[in-house]
C-alpha positions, 0 to 999 in steps of 0.5 A: 079807155084812157084809164085802161091805157094808163093802167097798162103803162103803169103795169109795164113800168113796174115790170121794167122797174123790177127788171132794173132792180134785178140787174142792179142786184146782179151787178152788186153780186158780180162786184163781190164775186169777180176776181180782179178790178177789171172784171169788176169794172165790166160788171159794174158798167154793163149790168148797172147801166142796163139796170139803171136804164130799165128803172128810168124807163119804168119810172117814165112809164109809171108817171109820164111827166117824168119820161123826158127827164128819164130820157135825158138822165138815160142819155147821160148814163149811156154817154158817161158810164163806158167812158168812165169805166174805160178811164178807170181801167186804163188808170188801174193798169198804168198804176200797176194793178195786176190782172187775175192769174186766170186772165187770158188776154192782155190788150194793153200789153199787146198795144205796148209791144206794138209801139 
């Protein structure tokens, strides 16, 4: 009975690893296809975070001894990825990196105009 449960958890873990690898592939394609640094930043943050979290959760299911380590690593990714991407985007904007000409909204410019 225990062997069956462990086998099912491993199969589910490998499915999560496959899903994570797919999202990481999508993130890499998005980095190549997006027109400017701000769109690339969004692709890198959202898709890679989801891909990395899926892979970590899958690894934790495949080998249950790794689950606590995977959860700690996942917590660090969830806490640091959005903050890092926001800091890089803001620094790029302040350094003068232009938006793509097809961009419709410029929130930083709107904030400057309010001040």
